[in-house]
C-alpha positions in Angstrom: -40.4 8.5 -5.8 -38.1 10.2 -3.2 -35.3 8.3 -1.7 -37.1 8.0 1.7 -40.2 6.6 0.2 -38.6 3.5 -1.4 -39.9 0.2 -0.4 -37.5 -2.3 1.2 -37.7 -4.4 -1.9 -36.5 -1.5 -4.1 -33.8 -0.6 -1.8 -32.5 -4.3 -1.8 -32.8 -4.4 -5.5 -30.8 -1.2 -5.8 -28.0 -2.5 -3.5 -27.9 -5.8 -5.4 -27.6 -3.9 -8.8 -24.8 -2.0 -7.4 -23.0 -5.0 -6.1 -23.3 -6.7 -9.5 -21.7 -3.6 -11.2 -18.6 -4.1 -9.0 -17.1 -7.5 -10.0 -15.1 -9.5 -7.4 -11.7 -10.9 -8.2 -13.0 -14.2 -9.4 -12.6 -15.2 -13.0 -16.3 -14.6 -13.9 -16.5 -11.6 -11.8 -19.4 -13.1 -9.8 -19.6 -13.0 -6.0 -20.5 -15.7 -3.5 -24.2 -14.8 -3.3 -24.3 -16.1 -7.1 -22.6 -19.4 -6.3 -25.8 -21.3 -5.3 -27.8 -19.5 -8.0 -25.3 -20.5 -10.8 -25.3 -24.2 -10.1 -28.4 -26.4 -10.2 -30.1 -28.2 -7.4 -28.1 -31.3 -8.1 -24.7 -29.3 -7.8 -25.9 -27.8 -4.6 -26.8 -31.2 -3.2 -23.5 -32.6 -4.1 -21.6 -29.7 -2.6 -23.6 -30.1 0.8 -22.9 -33.9 0.7 -19.2 -33.3 0.3 -19.2 -31.0 3.1 -20.9 -33.4 5.4 -18.5 -36.3 4.2 -15.5 -34.0 4.9 -16.7 -33.3 8.4 -17.2 -37.0 9.0 -13.7 -37.8 7.9 -12.2 -35.0 9.9 -14.1 -36.2 13.0 -13.0 -39.8 12.5 -9.3 -39.1 12.0 -8.7 -35.9 14.0 -10.4 -36.7 17.3 
């Protein structure tokens, strides 16, 4: 398959593989796109809930 004939899915997968080969500066070498994938749905829900509660506290005390 030539480079011009690759489907968008194959191009995205190739870019994702390149990005995974270049680890970021975090401890585990993962990037931010892996954050939600590495924690389960409960952890993601708690993270969203903490962001909402933080915003409410900010709105109450700093306005």
